[in-house]
TORTIVEX-171146 format. One line per field, with one value per residue: residue in one letter; x, y, z of N, C-alpha, C in turn; residue number from 1. Coordinates in Angstrom, 1 decimal. Layout:
<rs>
rest	c(a; ...)
n.c1	c(X; ...)
n.c2	c(Y; ...)
n.c3	c(Z; ...)
ca.c1	c(X; ...)
ca.c2	c(Y; ...)
ca.c3	c(Z; ...)
c.c1	c(X; ...)
c.c2	c(Y; ...)
c.c3	c(Z; ...)
nr	c(NUM; ...)
</rs>
This chain:
<rs>
rest	c(m; f; i; v; w; g; t; k; v; v; r; r; v; v; g; r; r; a; d; y; c; q; l; c; q; g; f; q; p; a; t; l; i; r; v; k; l; v; n; h; v; y; y; i; p; v; n; a; g; s; l; i; g; l; e; q; t; c; e; t; c; g; l; r; l; e; a; n; d; l; g; e; y; p; q; v; s; h; d; r; h; a; d; v; e; t; l; l; e; d; t; n; p; g; a; r; h; r; w; a; a; h; i; a; w; d; d; a; l; r; a; g; t; v; t; p; a; n; r; a; q; t; m; t; d; t; f; v; l; a; n; y; l; v; e; a; r; t; a; h; w; n; f; d; k; l; s; s; a; a; c; v; l; t; l; t; c; l; l; g; g; l; w; l; g; d; s; m; g; d; r; r; e; d; f; k; s; t; v; v; a; l; t; v; g; l; a; l; l; t; i; v; l; f; l; r; d; g; h; r; y; t; r; r; a; v; l; p; v; l; a; r; a; l; r; p; l; k; p; t; e; e; e; l; s; r; l; l; q; n; l; k; s; r; e; m; k; i; g; k; y; l; d; a; h; q; i; l; e; a; m; v; q; f; d)
n.c1	c(-1.5; -1.3; -3.5; -3.8; -6.5; -9.4; -11.2; -10.5; -10.1; -9.9; -8.5; -8.9; -7.7; -10.0; -10.1; -9.7; -11.3; -13.1; -14.1; -15.9; -14.0; -14.4; -12.6; -10.4; -11.9; -12.8; -13.0; -11.3; -8.9; -9.5; -9.0; -10.6; -11.7; -12.3; -13.8; -13.6; -14.6; -12.9; -12.3; -9.5; -6.5; -3.7; -3.5; -3.7; -5.9; -8.8; -11.1; -13.5; -14.8; -17.0; -18.7; -18.0; -18.0; -17.4; -14.7; -13.4; -10.6; -9.1; -6.8; -5.2; -5.3; -5.6; -7.8; -10.0; -13.1; -16.3; -17.9; -20.3; -22.6; -22.3; -22.9; -22.3; -20.7; -19.3; -18.5; -15.2; -11.8; -8.8; -6.6; -3.7; -2.7; -4.6; -6.2; -8.1; -10.3; -10.7; -11.2; -13.6; -15.3; -15.3; -15.9; -17.6; -19.8; -22.1; -21.3; -20.9; -23.4; -24.6; -23.1; -23.6; -24.9; -23.2; -20.8; -21.6; -22.0; -19.3; -18.3; -19.7; -18.6; -15.9; -16.5; -17.3; -20.0; -21.6; -23.5; -22.4; -22.9; -23.1; -20.6; -19.0; -19.8; -19.0; -16.2; -15.7; -16.6; -14.6; -12.3; -13.0; -13.1; -10.4; -9.3; -9.9; -7.8; -5.7; -6.5; -6.6; -3.9; -2.7; -3.9; -2.5; 0.8; 3.6; 6.6; 8.3; 10.6; 12.4; 12.2; 12.8; 15.5; 16.7; 16.3; 17.8; 20.3; 20.7; 20.8; 23.1; 25.0; 25.0; 25.6; 28.0; 29.5; 29.7; 31.1; 33.5; 34.4; 36.1; 38.5; 39.6; 41.5; 43.1; 41.3; 38.8; 36.6; 35.9; 35.3; 33.1; 31.3; 30.8; 29.6; 27.3; 26.0; 25.6; 24.0; 21.7; 20.9; 20.3; 18.3; 16.3; 15.8; 14.8; 12.4; 11.0; 10.8; 9.3; 6.9; 6.0; 5.2; 2.7; 2.3; 4.3; 3.5; 1.0; 1.7; 3.3; 1.8; -1.0; -1.5; -0.9; -3.0; -5.3; -4.8; -5.1; -7.8; -9.0; -8.5; -10.4; -12.2; -11.0; -10.1; -9.6; -6.9; -7.9; -10.4; -9.5; -8.0; -10.0; -11.6; -9.9; -9.4; -12.0; -12.2; -10.1; -11.2; -13.1; -11.7; -10.4; -7.6; -6.4; -6.8; -5.0; -2.5; -2.0; -1.6; -3.1; -1.4; 0.4; -1.3; -2.2; 0.3; 0.8; -1.3; -0.6; 1.0; -0.7; -1.8)
n.c2	c(22.7; 19.4; 16.8; 13.3; 11.4; 9.3; 6.3; 2.8; -0.7; -3.1; -6.2; -8.6; -11.3; -13.6; -16.1; -19.7; -22.3; -25.2; -26.5; -27.6; -27.9; -27.2; -27.4; -28.8; -31.0; -32.1; -32.0; -29.3; -27.4; -24.0; -20.4; -17.8; -14.6; -11.2; -8.6; -5.2; -1.8; 1.0; 4.3; 6.4; 8.2; 9.3; 6.7; 5.3; 3.6; 5.1; 4.5; 2.0; 1.0; -0.3; -3.3; -5.2; -7.9; -11.5; -13.6; -16.7; -18.7; -21.5; -23.5; -25.3; -25.3; -22.6; -21.3; -18.7; -17.6; -15.9; -15.8; -15.0; -16.2; -17.2; -15.5; -12.6; -13.2; -15.9; -19.3; -19.9; -21.1; -20.5; -22.0; -22.7; -25.1; -27.1; -29.9; -30.9; -32.5; -31.9; -29.1; -29.2; -30.4; -28.4; -26.0; -26.2; -28.2; -29.2; -29.6; -31.9; -32.9; -30.7; -30.7; -33.1; -33.9; -32.9; -34.2; -36.8; -36.5; -36.0; -38.5; -40.0; -39.0; -40.0; -42.7; -42.8; -42.6; -40.6; -38.6; -37.8; -35.1; -33.9; -34.5; -33.0; -30.4; -30.3; -30.4; -27.9; -26.2; -26.8; -25.8; -23.1; -22.5; -22.9; -20.9; -18.7; -18.7; -18.0; -15.4; -14.0; -14.0; -12.5; -10.1; -8.3; -6.8; -8.9; -10.2; -13.1; -15.7; -16.0; -13.7; -11.8; -12.5; -11.9; -9.1; -8.3; -9.1; -7.4; -4.9; -5.3; -5.6; -3.0; -1.3; -2.4; -2.0; 0.8; 1.2; -0.1; 1.1; 3.4; 2.4; 1.1; 2.4; 3.0; 1.4; 2.2; 3.4; 1.4; -0.6; 0.6; 0.7; -2.0; -2.7; -1.1; -2.3; -4.9; -4.4; -3.3; -5.5; -7.3; -5.9; -5.9; -8.6; -9.0; -7.5; -9.0; -11.5; -10.6; -9.8; -12.2; -13.6; -14.5; -16.7; -18.5; -18.9; -20.1; -22.5; -23.5; -23.5; -23.6; -25.5; -28.2; -28.5; -28.2; -30.4; -32.6; -32.3; -32.8; -35.4; -37.5; -37.2; -37.9; -36.6; -36.1; -35.2; -33.8; -32.8; -31.2; -29.3; -28.1; -27.0; -25.3; -23.4; -22.4; -21.1; -19.3; -17.6; -16.5; -14.8; -15.7; -16.1; -18.5; -20.1; -19.0; -19.5; -22.2; -25.4; -28.3; -30.5; -30.0; -30.2; -32.9; -34.2; -33.4; -34.7; -37.3; -37.7; -38.2; -40.6)
n.c3	c(9.0; 7.9; 8.4; 8.6; 8.4; 8.8; 7.8; 8.3; 7.5; 9.9; 11.0; 13.5; 15.4; 16.9; 18.0; 18.1; 16.3; 15.2; 12.0; 9.1; 6.2; 2.9; 0.9; 1.9; 2.4; 4.9; 8.5; 10.0; 12.0; 12.6; 12.2; 13.7; 12.7; 13.5; 11.7; 11.5; 10.9; 11.5; 12.9; 12.2; 13.1; 11.5; 10.8; 13.2; 15.2; 16.7; 17.9; 18.9; 16.7; 14.1; 13.6; 10.7; 9.9; 10.2; 9.6; 8.6; 8.7; 7.3; 8.9; 7.7; 4.8; 4.3; 3.3; 3.3; 4.4; 4.6; 7.8; 8.9; 9.7; 12.2; 14.3; 16.5; 18.7; 18.7; 19.9; 20.9; 21.1; 22.9; 23.0; 21.6; 20.9; 20.8; 19.3; 16.4; 17.1; 19.8; 19.5; 18.0; 19.9; 21.9; 20.7; 18.5; 18.6; 17.3; 14.7; 13.1; 12.7; 11.3; 8.9; 7.8; 5.4; 3.5; 4.1; 3.5; 0.7; -0.1; 0.5; -1.3; -3.6; -3.4; -3.6; -6.2; -7.0; -8.0; -10.3; -13.7; -14.3; -11.8; -10.8; -12.6; -11.9; -9.2; -9.6; -10.8; -8.7; -6.8; -8.0; -8.0; -5.3; -4.7; -6.2; -4.6; -2.8; -4.4; -5.4; -3.0; -2.3; -4.4; -4.2; -2.8; -2.7; -2.6; -1.2; -1.6; -0.5; -2.6; -4.3; -2.3; -1.7; -4.1; -4.1; -1.9; -2.8; -4.9; -3.6; -2.1; -4.1; -5.2; -3.0; -2.1; -4.4; -4.5; -2.1; -2.6; -4.8; -4.9; -4.1; -6.2; -7.8; -10.9; -12.3; -11.6; -13.0; -14.9; -13.1; -11.8; -13.9; -14.4; -12.0; -12.1; -14.3; -13.4; -11.2; -12.4; -13.9; -11.8; -10.5; -12.4; -12.5; -9.9; -10.1; -12.0; -10.6; -8.5; -9.7; -10.6; -8.4; -7.7; -9.5; -8.5; -5.9; -6.3; -7.4; -5.4; -2.9; -3.4; -5.4; -4.3; -2.5; -4.1; -5.8; -4.0; -3.3; -5.8; -6.4; -5.7; -7.7; -10.1; -12.6; -16.1; -18.4; -20.5; -19.5; -17.4; -18.9; -20.4; -18.4; -17.1; -19.1; -19.3; -16.8; -17.1; -19.1; -17.6; -16.1; -13.9; -11.9; -11.3; -13.5; -15.2; -14.1; -13.7; -15.4; -17.0; -17.0; -14.9; -12.7; -12.9; -12.4; -9.8; -8.5; -8.6; -6.3; -4.3; -4.7)
ca.c1	c(-0.9; -2.1; -3.8; -4.2; -7.5; -10.4; -11.5; -9.8; -10.6; -9.0; -8.8; -8.3; -8.0; -10.9; -9.7; -9.6; -12.4; -13.0; -15.3; -15.7; -13.4; -14.9; -11.5; -9.7; -12.9; -12.8; -12.9; -10.0; -8.8; -9.7; -8.8; -11.8; -11.2; -13.4; -13.4; -14.2; -14.3; -12.6; -11.8; -8.1; -5.7; -2.4; -3.6; -3.8; -7.3; -9.1; -12.4; -13.7; -15.2; -18.3; -18.4; -18.3; -18.4; -16.5; -14.0; -12.8; -9.5; -8.7; -5.4; -4.6; -5.1; -5.5; -9.0; -10.7; -14.4; -17.1; -18.5; -21.3; -23.8; -21.9; -23.2; -21.2; -19.9; -19.3; -17.6; -13.8; -10.8; -7.6; -5.6; -3.0; -2.2; -5.7; -6.3; -9.3; -11.4; -10.9; -11.9; -15.0; -16.1; -15.4; -16.4; -18.6; -20.3; -23.1; -20.8; -21.1; -24.8; -24.9; -22.4; -23.8; -25.2; -22.0; -19.9; -22.2; -21.7; -17.9; -18.1; -20.2; -17.5; -14.8; -16.9; -17.6; -21.4; -22.4; -23.8; -21.4; -23.2; -22.7; -19.1; -18.4; -20.1; -18.1; -14.9; -15.7; -16.6; -13.3; -11.4; -13.4; -12.6; -8.9; -9.0; -10.0; -6.5; -4.8; -6.9; -6.2; -2.4; -2.4; -4.6; -1.5; 2.2; 4.3; 7.9; 8.6; 12.0; 13.2; 12.3; 13.5; 16.9; 17.2; 16.4; 19.0; 21.5; 20.8; 21.3; 24.4; 25.9; 25.0; 26.3; 29.3; 30.2; 30.0; 32.1; 34.8; 34.8; 37.2; 39.8; 40.0; 42.5; 42.8; 40.2; 37.6; 35.5; 35.5; 34.6; 31.8; 30.4; 30.5; 28.7; 26.0; 25.4; 25.2; 22.9; 20.5; 20.4; 19.7; 17.1; 15.3; 15.5; 14.0; 11.1; 10.4; 10.4; 8.3; 5.7; 5.5; 5.0; 1.4; 2.5; 5.0; 2.6; 0.0; 2.3; 3.8; 0.8; -2.4; -1.5; -1.0; -4.4; -6.2; -4.6; -5.7; -9.3; -9.5; -8.1; -11.5; -12.9; -10.2; -10.3; -8.7; -6.2; -8.8; -11.4; -8.8; -7.7; -11.2; -12.1; -8.9; -9.7; -13.2; -11.8; -9.3; -12.1; -13.9; -10.7; -9.9; -6.2; -5.9; -6.8; -3.8; -1.3; -1.8; -2.1; -3.6; -0.3; 0.9; -2.3; -2.1; 1.5; 0.6; -2.3; 0.1; 1.6; -1.8; -2.3)
ca.c2	c(21.3; 18.4; 15.7; 12.1; 10.7; 8.6; 5.0; 1.7; -2.0; -3.8; -7.6; -9.1; -12.7; -13.8; -17.4; -20.9; -23.3; -26.3; -26.5; -28.4; -27.2; -27.8; -27.6; -29.9; -32.1; -32.7; -31.0; -28.8; -26.2; -22.7; -19.2; -16.9; -13.2; -10.2; -7.5; -4.0; -0.5; 1.9; 5.6; 6.5; 9.4; 8.8; 5.2; 4.8; 3.5; 6.0; 4.1; 0.5; 0.7; -1.0; -4.7; -5.5; -9.3; -12.4; -14.4; -18.0; -19.2; -22.9; -23.5; -26.3; -24.9; -21.2; -20.8; -17.7; -17.4; -15.2; -16.7; -14.2; -16.9; -17.6; -14.5; -11.7; -13.8; -17.4; -20.0; -20.0; -21.6; -19.8; -23.0; -22.8; -26.5; -28.0; -30.6; -30.7; -33.1; -31.0; -27.9; -29.6; -30.6; -27.2; -24.8; -26.5; -29.6; -29.6; -29.5; -33.1; -32.9; -29.7; -31.0; -34.5; -34.1; -32.6; -35.3; -37.9; -36.1; -36.2; -39.9; -40.5; -38.7; -40.9; -44.0; -42.7; -43.0; -39.4; -38.4; -37.0; -33.6; -33.5; -34.6; -31.8; -29.2; -30.3; -30.1; -26.5; -25.6; -27.0; -24.8; -21.7; -22.4; -22.8; -19.6; -17.7; -18.6; -17.2; -14.0; -13.4; -13.7; -11.5; -8.8; -7.4; -7.0; -9.8; -10.7; -14.4; -15.9; -15.8; -12.2; -11.1; -12.8; -11.1; -7.7; -8.2; -9.2; -6.2; -3.8; -5.6; -5.3; -1.6; -0.7; -3.0; -1.4; 2.1; 1.1; -0.6; 1.8; 4.4; 1.7; 0.4; 3.1; 3.3; 0.6; 2.6; 3.6; 0.1; -1.3; 1.1; 0.3; -3.4; -2.7; -0.6; -3.3; -6.0; -3.9; -3.1; -6.8; -7.9; -5.2; -6.4; -10.0; -8.8; -7.1; -10.2; -12.4; -9.9; -9.8; -13.6; -14.2; -15.2; -18.0; -19.4; -19.2; -21.0; -23.9; -24.0; -23.6; -23.9; -26.8; -29.5; -28.5; -28.5; -31.8; -33.5; -32.2; -33.3; -36.8; -38.5; -37.0; -38.6; -35.8; -36.4; -34.0; -33.0; -32.2; -30.1; -28.2; -27.4; -26.3; -24.1; -22.5; -21.7; -20.2; -18.2; -16.7; -15.8; -13.9; -16.3; -16.2; -19.9; -20.6; -18.5; -19.9; -23.6; -26.1; -29.6; -31.4; -29.8; -30.7; -34.3; -34.6; -33.2; -35.7; -38.6; -37.7; -38.6; -42.0)
ca.c3	c(9.2; 7.2; 9.3; 7.9; 9.2; 8.0; 8.3; 7.7; 7.9; 10.9; 11.3; 14.8; 15.7; 18.0; 18.6; 17.2; 16.4; 14.2; 11.1; 7.9; 5.1; 1.7; 0.1; 2.5; 2.5; 6.2; 9.6; 10.2; 12.9; 11.8; 13.0; 13.5; 12.6; 13.5; 10.8; 11.9; 10.3; 12.6; 12.6; 12.5; 12.8; 11.1; 10.7; 14.5; 15.5; 17.8; 18.5; 18.8; 15.3; 13.9; 13.0; 9.4; 9.8; 10.7; 8.6; 9.2; 7.9; 7.6; 9.3; 6.9; 3.4; 4.2; 2.7; 4.2; 3.9; 5.5; 8.8; 9.5; 10.3; 13.6; 15.3; 16.8; 19.8; 18.6; 20.8; 20.4; 22.0; 22.9; 23.2; 20.3; 20.6; 20.7; 18.1; 15.7; 17.8; 21.0; 19.1; 17.6; 21.1; 22.7; 20.0; 17.4; 18.9; 16.3; 13.3; 12.3; 12.3; 10.2; 7.7; 7.5; 4.0; 2.7; 4.3; 2.7; -0.7; -0.3; 0.5; -2.6; -4.6; -3.3; -4.1; -7.6; -7.3; -8.3; -11.7; -14.4; -14.2; -10.4; -10.7; -13.3; -11.1; -8.0; -10.0; -11.0; -7.4; -6.2; -8.6; -7.6; -3.9; -4.7; -6.7; -3.5; -2.2; -5.4; -5.4; -1.7; -2.3; -5.4; -3.9; -2.2; -3.2; -1.7; -1.4; -1.1; -0.2; -3.8; -4.7; -1.2; -1.8; -5.3; -3.7; -1.0; -3.6; -5.7; -2.8; -1.7; -5.2; -5.4; -1.9; -2.2; -5.5; -4.0; -1.1; -3.1; -6.1; -4.7; -3.8; -7.4; -8.6; -12.3; -12.8; -10.9; -14.0; -15.4; -12.0; -11.6; -15.1; -14.2; -10.9; -12.6; -15.2; -12.5; -10.3; -13.2; -14.2; -10.6; -10.3; -13.4; -12.1; -8.8; -10.6; -12.7; -9.6; -7.7; -10.5; -10.8; -7.0; -7.7; -10.1; -7.7; -4.7; -6.7; -7.6; -4.1; -1.8; -3.8; -6.2; -3.5; -1.9; -5.2; -6.3; -3.0; -3.4; -7.1; -6.5; -5.7; -9.0; -11.2; -13.8; -17.2; -18.8; -21.4; -18.6; -16.7; -19.8; -20.8; -17.2; -16.9; -20.2; -18.9; -15.7; -17.6; -19.8; -16.5; -15.5; -12.6; -12.0; -11.2; -14.9; -15.9; -13.4; -13.7; -16.5; -16.7; -16.8; -13.5; -11.8; -12.9; -11.8; -8.4; -8.0; -8.4; -5.0; -3.3; -5.0)
c.c1	c(-1.9; -2.3; -4.4; -5.3; -8.5; -10.8; -10.7; -10.3; -9.5; -9.5; -8.1; -8.7; -8.9; -10.4; -9.7; -10.9; -12.2; -14.3; -14.9; -15.1; -13.7; -13.7; -10.6; -10.6; -12.8; -12.8; -11.5; -10.0; -8.9; -9.5; -10.0; -11.3; -12.4; -12.9; -14.3; -13.8; -14.1; -12.1; -10.3; -7.6; -4.3; -2.4; -3.6; -5.3; -7.6; -10.5; -12.5; -14.2; -16.5; -18.0; -18.9; -18.8; -17.3; -15.9; -13.4; -11.8; -9.1; -7.2; -4.6; -4.3; -5.1; -6.8; -9.7; -12.0; -15.2; -17.7; -19.5; -22.4; -23.5; -22.4; -22.0; -20.2; -19.9; -18.3; -16.2; -12.9; -9.5; -6.4; -4.9; -2.6; -3.4; -5.9; -7.8; -10.5; -11.7; -11.7; -13.3; -15.8; -16.3; -16.1; -17.5; -19.2; -21.3; -22.6; -21.1; -22.5; -25.1; -24.3; -22.6; -24.1; -24.0; -20.9; -20.3; -21.9; -20.2; -17.6; -18.6; -19.2; -16.4; -15.2; -17.3; -19.1; -22.2; -22.5; -22.7; -21.6; -22.8; -21.2; -18.5; -18.6; -19.2; -16.7; -14.7; -15.7; -15.3; -12.3; -11.7; -13.0; -11.1; -8.5; -9.1; -8.6; -5.6; -5.2; -6.5; -4.7; -2.1; -3.1; -3.6; -0.1; 2.9; 5.7; 8.0; 10.1; 12.9; 13.3; 13.0; 15.0; 17.5; 17.3; 17.6; 20.3; 21.8; 21.3; 22.7; 25.4; 26.0; 25.9; 27.8; 30.1; 30.6; 31.1; 33.5; 35.3; 36.0; 38.6; 40.3; 41.1; 42.1; 41.7; 38.9; 36.4; 35.0; 34.8; 33.2; 30.8; 29.9; 29.4; 27.3; 25.3; 24.8; 23.9; 21.6; 20.0; 19.7; 18.4; 16.0; 14.9; 14.5; 12.6; 10.3; 9.9; 9.3; 6.9; 5.1; 5.3; 3.7; 1.5; 3.2; 4.2; 1.6; 0.5; 2.8; 2.8; -0.6; -2.5; -1.7; -2.4; -5.4; -6.1; -5.3; -7.2; -9.8; -9.3; -9.3; -12.3; -12.3; -10.4; -9.2; -8.0; -7.1; -9.8; -10.7; -8.5; -8.9; -11.7; -11.2; -9.1; -10.9; -12.9; -11.0; -10.2; -13.0; -12.9; -10.3; -8.5; -5.7; -5.9; -5.6; -2.5; -1.0; -2.2; -2.4; -2.5; 0.3; 0.0; -2.2; -0.9; 1.4; -0.3; -1.6; 0.6; 0.6; -2.4; -1.9)
c.c2	c(20.3; 17.2; 14.5; 11.5; 10.1; 7.3; 3.9; 0.4; -2.6; -5.2; -8.0; -10.5; -12.8; -15.1; -18.5; -21.7; -24.3; -26.2; -27.3; -27.5; -27.9; -28.1; -28.7; -31.2; -32.9; -31.6; -30.6; -27.7; -25.0; -21.5; -18.3; -15.4; -12.3; -9.0; -6.3; -2.8; 0.5; 3.3; 5.7; 7.9; 9.0; 7.3; 4.5; 4.8; 4.4; 5.6; 2.6; 0.1; -0.1; -2.3; -4.8; -7.0; -10.2; -13.2; -15.6; -18.5; -20.6; -22.9; -24.5; -25.8; -23.4; -20.5; -19.9; -17.4; -16.6; -16.2; -15.9; -14.9; -17.4; -16.7; -13.7; -12.3; -15.3; -18.0; -20.2; -20.6; -20.7; -20.7; -23.2; -24.2; -27.5; -28.6; -30.4; -31.3; -32.4; -29.7; -28.1; -29.7; -29.3; -26.1; -25.0; -27.9; -30.1; -29.7; -30.7; -33.3; -32.0; -30.0; -32.4; -34.7; -33.8; -33.7; -36.6; -37.7; -36.4; -37.7; -40.5; -40.2; -39.7; -42.3; -44.0; -43.0; -41.7; -39.4; -37.6; -35.5; -33.1; -33.5; -33.4; -30.5; -29.1; -30.0; -28.6; -25.8; -25.7; -26.0; -23.4; -21.5; -22.2; -21.4; -18.5; -17.6; -17.8; -15.8; -13.3; -13.1; -12.6; -10.2; -7.8; -7.7; -7.9; -10.1; -12.1; -14.5; -15.6; -14.4; -11.4; -11.3; -12.0; -9.6; -7.4; -8.2; -8.0; -5.0; -4.1; -5.3; -3.8; -1.0; -1.2; -2.3; 0.1; 2.2; 0.8; 0.3; 2.7; 3.7; 1.0; 1.1; 3.4; 2.5; 1.0; 2.7; 2.3; -0.7; -0.8; 0.8; -1.1; -3.5; -2.2; -1.6; -4.5; -5.6; -3.8; -4.5; -7.5; -7.2; -5.7; -7.8; -9.9; -8.4; -8.2; -11.2; -11.9; -10.0; -11.2; -14.3; -15.0; -16.6; -19.0; -19.8; -20.2; -22.4; -24.4; -24.3; -24.0; -25.3; -28.0; -29.6; -28.9; -30.0; -32.8; -33.5; -32.8; -34.8; -37.7; -38.3; -37.6; -37.8; -36.2; -35.1; -33.1; -32.2; -31.0; -29.0; -27.4; -26.5; -25.1; -23.0; -21.7; -20.7; -19.0; -17.2; -15.9; -14.9; -14.4; -16.6; -17.6; -20.5; -20.1; -19.1; -21.4; -24.2; -27.6; -30.6; -31.2; -30.4; -32.2; -34.9; -34.5; -34.2; -37.0; -38.8; -38.3; -39.9; -43.0)
c.c3	c(8.6; 8.1; 8.5; 8.8; 8.2; 8.6; 7.6; 8.3; 8.8; 11.1; 12.6; 15.0; 17.0; 18.8; 17.6; 17.4; 15.3; 13.3; 9.9; 6.8; 3.8; 0.7; 0.6; 2.5; 3.8; 7.3; 9.9; 11.3; 12.0; 12.8; 12.7; 13.7; 12.6; 12.7; 11.2; 11.0; 11.4; 12.1; 13.0; 12.3; 12.6; 11.2; 12.1; 14.9; 16.7; 18.4; 18.3; 17.4; 15.3; 13.2; 11.6; 9.2; 10.4; 9.5; 9.3; 8.2; 8.3; 7.9; 8.5; 5.5; 3.3; 3.6; 3.7; 3.6; 5.0; 6.5; 9.6; 10.1; 11.7; 14.6; 15.7; 17.8; 19.7; 19.7; 20.1; 21.5; 21.9; 23.1; 21.8; 20.0; 20.6; 19.4; 17.6; 16.5; 19.1; 20.6; 18.7; 18.9; 21.8; 22.0; 18.9; 17.5; 17.9; 14.9; 12.5; 11.8; 11.1; 8.9; 7.2; 6.0; 3.1; 2.9; 3.5; 1.2; -1.0; -0.3; -0.8; -3.7; -4.6; -3.8; -5.5; -7.9; -7.6; -9.8; -12.4; -14.3; -12.8; -10.2; -11.4; -12.5; -9.8; -8.4; -10.2; -9.6; -6.7; -6.7; -8.1; -6.1; -3.9; -5.3; -5.7; -2.9; -3.1; -5.4; -4.1; -1.7; -3.2; -5.2; -3.3; -2.8; -2.1; -2.1; -0.8; -0.9; -1.5; -4.2; -3.6; -1.4; -3.0; -4.9; -2.8; -1.8; -4.4; -4.9; -2.3; -2.8; -5.4; -4.2; -1.8; -3.2; -5.1; -3.0; -1.6; -4.3; -5.9; -4.4; -5.1; -8.2; -10.0; -12.9; -12.2; -11.9; -14.5; -14.3; -11.8; -12.7; -14.9; -13.1; -11.3; -13.4; -14.4; -11.7; -11.2; -13.6; -13.0; -10.3; -11.2; -13.0; -10.9; -9.2; -11.2; -11.6; -8.7; -8.4; -10.7; -9.4; -7.0; -8.4; -9.2; -6.4; -5.1; -6.9; -6.3; -3.1; -2.3; -4.6; -5.4; -2.9; -3.0; -5.7; -5.3; -3.1; -4.7; -7.2; -6.5; -7.0; -10.2; -12.5; -14.9; -17.6; -19.7; -20.5; -17.9; -17.7; -20.2; -19.6; -17.0; -17.9; -19.8; -17.8; -16.1; -18.3; -18.8; -15.7; -14.1; -12.7; -12.0; -12.6; -15.7; -15.3; -13.4; -15.1; -16.1; -16.3; -15.4; -12.5; -11.7; -12.2; -10.3; -7.8; -7.8; -7.0; -4.0; -3.7; -4.0)
nr	c(1; 2; 3; 4; 5; 6; 7; 8; 9; 10; 11; 12; 13; 14; 15; 16; 17; 18; 19; 20; 21; 22; 23; 24; 25; 26; 27; 28; 29; 30; 31; 32; 33; 34; 35; 36; 37; 38; 39; 40; 41; 42; 43; 44; 45; 46; 47; 48; 49; 50; 51; 52; 53; 54; 55; 56; 57; 58; 59; 60; 61; 62; 63; 64; 65; 66; 67; 68; 69; 70; 71; 72; 73; 74; 75; 76; 77; 78; 79; 80; 81; 82; 83; 84; 85; 86; 87; 88; 89; 90; 91; 92; 93; 94; 95; 96; 97; 98; 99; 100; 101; 102; 103; 104; 105; 106; 107; 108; 109; 110; 111; 112; 113; 114; 115; 116; 117; 118; 119; 120; 121; 122; 123; 124; 125; 126; 127; 128; 129; 130; 131; 132; 133; 134; 135; 136; 137; 138; 139; 140; 141; 142; 143; 144; 145; 146; 147; 148; 149; 150; 151; 152; 153; 154; 155; 156; 157; 158; 159; 160; 161; 162; 163; 164; 165; 166; 167; 168; 169; 170; 171; 172; 173; 174; 175; 176; 177; 178; 179; 180; 181; 182; 183; 184; 185; 186; 187; 188; 189; 190; 191; 192; 193; 194; 195; 196; 197; 198; 199; 200; 201; 202; 203; 204; 205; 206; 207; 208; 209; 210; 211; 212; 213; 214; 215; 216; 217; 218; 219; 220; 221; 222; 223; 224; 225; 226; 227; 228; 229; 230; 231; 232; 233; 234; 235; 236; 237; 238; 239; 240; 241; 242; 243; 244; 245; 246; 247; 248; 249; 250; 251; 252; 253; 254; 255)
</rs>
């Protein structure tokens, strides 16, 4: 008898807290996740496992980063409706002091009082943070609403054709040929939509967050094009999925 066993990574929500999100450029509610390596039999955990670390996900932009500096048992809230001020007071009361220098830096960016070199580095750092969102999405296969709808339509066409085929009489063979052609076409469309999920997700979910973060920096199209090309050469997917014109158009919404 073949037994499937081994270890797997398990993520479990610990609770909510508030912290400063460098991509949102402000304090935001966050979900704290404990990551463990557990033994499994047929993918069912059989022990408590060993702690790998903690991850913190911003509930506003979705940015997930390591949070191992919080210790194994950080303060959290289990109130799903608590606002950011309540969460700060209950779970992270010293956050404003710890992030004071970064907050002052963001204020200087908005005021336009930083040096060109610092401004350029901040722009690069912002893209790198946004790229974490893209990489996290594309690390796994995903069906969004569009690709799911295409998949359902493909199956409906195939099953509907099989069901109706025998009732078509003399036209049965022509009908089946038509159904096969439509099914193949829809299947190809589904595959294309499935493979381009990362592009759509980046434009739908990441672009607005990135545009809002870049707005204080007032980048030019030339700067954005050069930076995107650099990111692309470093094999960062955000450099492949966005162009400068798209970013500038998205930034207009936050003027």
